[in-house]
N, C-alpha and C positions, 0 to 999 in steps of 0.2 A: 627128338628121335635120333638115336645114335646110328652111325654108319655100320653096315655089315662088313664082313671080311672082304667080300669081293669088291665092294666100293672102296674100301681102304687100300686095296691093292692097286687101284687105278689112280690114287692120289699122287704117288711118286712119279709115274710117267707123265702125268699132267703137269706137275711141278717142273719137270725137266723140259718139257716143250715150251712152257712159258719162260723159264729161266734162260733158255737158249735162243729165244725169239728176239728178233730186232724190232718187230712191229706187231703187237698183239692188240686186237680189238675185241670188245664184248658185244654180243647181241642179247638184249634182255627183254623179257616179256612179263606177263601178269603174275607168273609164279614167283617172281622176285619180291612182290609186294604183299602176298597173302599173309605172311607173318607180321606185317604191319597193320593187319585188319582190313585190307582192301580185297574183296572177293575177286576171283578170276572169272572167266566167262563160261566155262564148261563143266566145272566140277559138279558132280551129282549132289543135289541138295543145297548147294551154296552158290553155284555159278550164276552170273548175271543174266544169262539167257535161259535159265531154268524155267521161268514162269511167263516169259514174254517173247513175242516175236520181234527180233531185233530190227526187222524191216519196218515194223509198225511204230517203233519208238526211237530208233537210233539211226535212221537213214535221213539224208538231207531232204529227200522228197517228203517224208513224214513230218520233218521239222517245219518245212514251209507250209504244210497243210494244217498241222495240228501241233504247234509248238508246246501247247499245254501238256500233251501226252509225254513229250520228251522231258519236260521239267518235272512232271509228277514222278516219272520213273527215276530220274537222276537225283532227286532231292536227298534220299538217304545216302546215296553214293557220294554226293558232294560233301555231305557232313563227314563221312569217313575219311575222304581225301584231305580235307582241310585239317582234321585232327591227327592224321597219321604221322608217325615218326619213322625215320629210316631204321631198318633192322640190321642184323649182323651181316647179311649178304650185301647190302648196300655199302656198309662200312668196309667190308673186305675189298670191294672194288676200289674204294677211295684209297686204301692202303697200297694196293697193287699199283695204282696210278702214281702215288707219292714215291714209290720205290723205282719208278721208271719201267715197270714190267707190264703196264697196261697203258696204251696211248689214247684210245678213244672208246666211248660207249655209244652204241646205236640202240635206242630203246623204242619199243612199241608202247610203252606206258605213258600215260598223260598225267600221272600223279605228282610229278616234279620231285620225287623223293631222292633221285640221284643228285640233283642240285642241292637239296636240303641236307644231304649227307656230306656234301663237299666235293663231289666230282667236278672236275674242271671242263673236260671236253665231252660234251653230251649232245648227241643228235637225236631229236625227238621226232620220229617218223610220223607219229599219229597226233602231233600237236601237243597242246598243254592248256592248263587252266589259268595261266598268268594274265591273259587278256581276253576280252570279249569283243565281238564285232557286230555292227548293225547290218542286217541283210537288206535294209532299205537304202540307207545313205552311205554305207560302207565305212563309217568311222569306227576306229578302234579305241578301246579304253582299258586301263588297268582294271583287273577283275575284282580286286579285293573287296571294295565297297559294295559292288553289285552282288557278289556271291554271298557275302556275309548277310546282307539284307534278305536275299533269297532264302538262305538257310533258316533265318529267324522267322520270316513271314510266309514263305512258300510262294510269294508272288513272283511272276516272271519279270526278269529285268528288262527295262525298256530304255531306249536311246534318249539321252538328254537333249539331242538336237532335233530329232524328227519323230520321237515316240515310237519308232519301230522296235520290234522284238530283237533283243540282243542274243547272240549265239556264242557260247564259249568257243575258243579257238582250238577245239579238238576236231579231229577228222571223223566225220560221220560216214556211214555206208553210202557209197555213191559219190563221194567227194574225192578229188585228187589229193595225193600226198603233197606236202610242201615241196616244191620242185627243187629248190636249192639243197634242202636237207637230203632228199632222196638221191640226187646226183652225187652228193658227197658220200652218202652211205654206200653207193655202188662203187665209187672210187676206192674207198677204204677196203671194201670187200675184195677188190681186185689186187690191192697192193699189200695187204697184211700177210704175214707168214704164219700167224696163228689166229684163229677165231674161236673165242670162248662163248658158246651159246648157253644161256642160263635162264631157266624158268619160262621157256616158251615151247608150245607144241609145234610151232612152225607151220600151222595150218592156214594162217592168213597171208595171202599174197598182197603185195610183192615182197614184204619183209621176210617171209618164210623162204624165199628163193635166194636170199643173200648168202647163206652158208654154202649152197651148191656152187654159186659163183666164186666164192673164196676157194673152195676145193679145186674147181676147174682151173683156177689161176695158180695153183700150187701150194696153197696154204694147208696147214694142219688144222683139223677140226676137233674140238672138245665139246661134247654136249653134256650138260648137267640138267636133268629134268626128272620129275617124279614119274612121268609117263613116257611111253615110247614115242618117237617121232619118225616121220617118213624118211629122215636122213640118217638115222642111226647106222644104216648099212654102209654109209660112205664116211662116217666119222672115224677118226683115229682112236679116240677114247670116248666111251659112253659111261657116264656115272648116273645110274637110275636112283636118285635120292633127292632129298630136299636141299635146295640151294643154300638155305641157312646153315645146314650142317656141313656142306661141302666147301663153299667159297672161303670161309675163314681158314680152312686147312691149306689153301693155296698160298697163304702168307707165311708158312712155316719154314721157308728156305732161307 
C-alpha cells in the first residue's frame, strides 16, 4: 500500500524531529508484525480475539485452571511466531538505531522479531518466548526444545524436574509486567525528547499510558498507526498508514 499525499507531507517533519532529537525511543505494538504474518488482536476477521474470550484462554487464572485451553489456542500462533521473519518496519528501526537516531525500543510484542532483525536495545514489556517457566517449582528453561516439540505434537510442555505444566514467559491477563523492564520503560518515557509510536492502538494499559507520560515530560510524539488512537490529539505528528510503508521513509535523511 502506497502512502497518500497527506501521509507523505508528514514524513518530512517527522524526519526533522528525529534528526534533531538527542534521545529518541520507539514504542511498538502488534501492528508492527502483521506484515510478518503474525495477526494482531483486534482486526476484524483476523484478530486474535475475534473468536475467543481472552479471559478464558489468555489470563493467568484460566491458565492455572485449564492450561490445555491456552495451549490449544496458542498452537497456531506459536507456529507463526517461530516461522516469522522481520519485515521492513523492523529493519527500518534497526537502521535508525545504527545511525544513532534511535536509542531504545519498548515493545508490547512477544514475537522477538526486533531481536531477530538486529535491534540492540529492546525492552519487552509483555515478556517473550525465549524461555518457559514451571508454575509448580518455578524453574526456568530455554524454550526452543519445548516449543518445537509442542508445535510438532500439540502436547503441553511439562517440567523435567517436577512434571508441572510449563508456561511461556509471556505476560498473561492478570499478571504483573516484568518490574525492571516496566521501570526502565517509564524512565525512558520521561527522559526521551521524541517518542515514535508504531503499530499500536495504545488501548492496553499501562503500555498505552507511556506516550502521555512522554508528552507531559516535554517530549515530541509521533504516532504511526493504521487506525486512530486516543492520543492522536496530543501527538505532534500523526501518520495514519501502515508502518511497513512509513518507517523505511524515516531513513531517507
